[in-house]
C-alpha positions as CSV (number, residue, x, y, z in Angstrom):
1,M,-51.5,165.5,60.5
2,V,-48.4,166.4,58.6
3,G,-47.6,162.8,58.4
4,I,-50.9,161.7,56.9
5,L,-50.5,164.4,54.4
6,V,-46.8,163.2,53.3
7,L,-47.9,159.7,53.3
8,A,-51.0,160.6,51.0
9,V,-48.8,162.7,48.5
10,V,-45.9,159.9,48.6
11,A,-48.2,157.1,47.7
12,A,-50.4,159.0,45.1
13,T,-46.8,160.1,43.1
14,T,-45.7,156.4,43.4
15,G,-48.8,155.2,42.4
16,G,-49.1,157.5,39.2
17,V,-45.2,156.6,38.3
18,I,-46.0,152.8,38.6
19,L,-48.8,153.1,36.5
20,D,-47.1,155.1,33.8
21,V,-44.2,152.5,33.7
22,L,-46.6,149.5,33.7
23,I,-48.5,150.9,30.9
24,G,-45.5,152.5,29.2
25,A,-47.3,156.1,29.1
26,V,-45.3,159.1,28.9
27,P,-46.3,161.6,31.2
28,P,-48.0,165.2,29.9
29,V,-45.2,167.0,31.3
30,H,-42.8,165.4,28.8
31,W,-45.0,166.1,25.6
32,S,-43.0,168.2,23.3
33,S,-46.0,170.3,22.3
34,G,-46.6,171.4,26.0
35,V,-43.0,172.9,26.3
36,V,-42.8,176.6,25.5
37,G,-39.1,176.4,24.5
38,E,-40.0,173.7,22.0
39,S,-43.0,175.7,20.8
40,L,-40.8,178.7,20.2
41,G,-38.5,176.4,18.5
42,L,-35.6,177.2,21.1
43,P,-32.8,174.6,21.9
44,S,-33.2,172.7,25.3
45,T,-30.0,174.2,26.7
46,V,-31.4,177.9,26.3
47,T,-34.7,177.0,28.1
48,T,-32.8,174.9,30.7
49,L,-30.5,178.3,31.4
50,A,-33.4,180.8,31.2
51,G,-35.1,178.4,33.9
52,V,-32.1,178.5,35.9
53,V,-31.2,182.1,35.5
54,I,-35.4,182.9,36.4
55,C,-35.1,180.9,39.6
56,L,-31.9,182.6,40.8
57,R,-33.5,185.9,40.1
58,V,-36.7,185.2,42.0
59,R,-35.4,183.8,44.9
60,P,-33.2,186.9,46.3
61,G,-35.9,189.0,44.9
62,S,-38.5,187.6,47.3
63,L,-36.0,187.7,50.2
64,Y,-35.2,191.3,49.5
65,R,-38.9,192.3,49.4
66,G,-39.5,190.1,52.3
67,W,-42.1,187.9,50.1
68,Q,-43.6,184.8,52.1
69,L,-46.0,182.1,52.0
70,P,-49.1,182.2,54.2
71,R,-48.7,180.3,57.4
72,V,-51.3,178.1,58.8
73,T,-52.3,179.1,62.2
74,T,-54.6,177.2,64.6
75,P,-56.8,178.9,67.5
76,K,-55.2,178.9,70.7
77,S,-58.3,177.8,72.4
78,A,-58.5,174.5,70.2
79,D,-58.0,171.4,72.0
80,P,-54.9,170.0,70.5
81,D,-56.4,166.2,70.9
82,P,-59.9,165.9,70.4
83,R,-60.0,162.2,71.8
84,S,-59.4,163.7,75.0
85,R,-63.0,164.7,75.8
């Protein structure tokens, strides 16, 4: 199941990149109007450093507070191979 999910994500991402390259489109992520630093008139160095600082502060804070993402659990009674019936 995980392999299928990875394959789907890779195929979708690669397909999107190839499409952007072939038609010469700039992805919306790179539009200057959508970037907070640009809209506030800040230089890219300041916004880059702010992003680094935020990431380096959030990660230790999450470890200290014990934050975790939810885990996927499967019921114990479920048959791992549905084709075996």
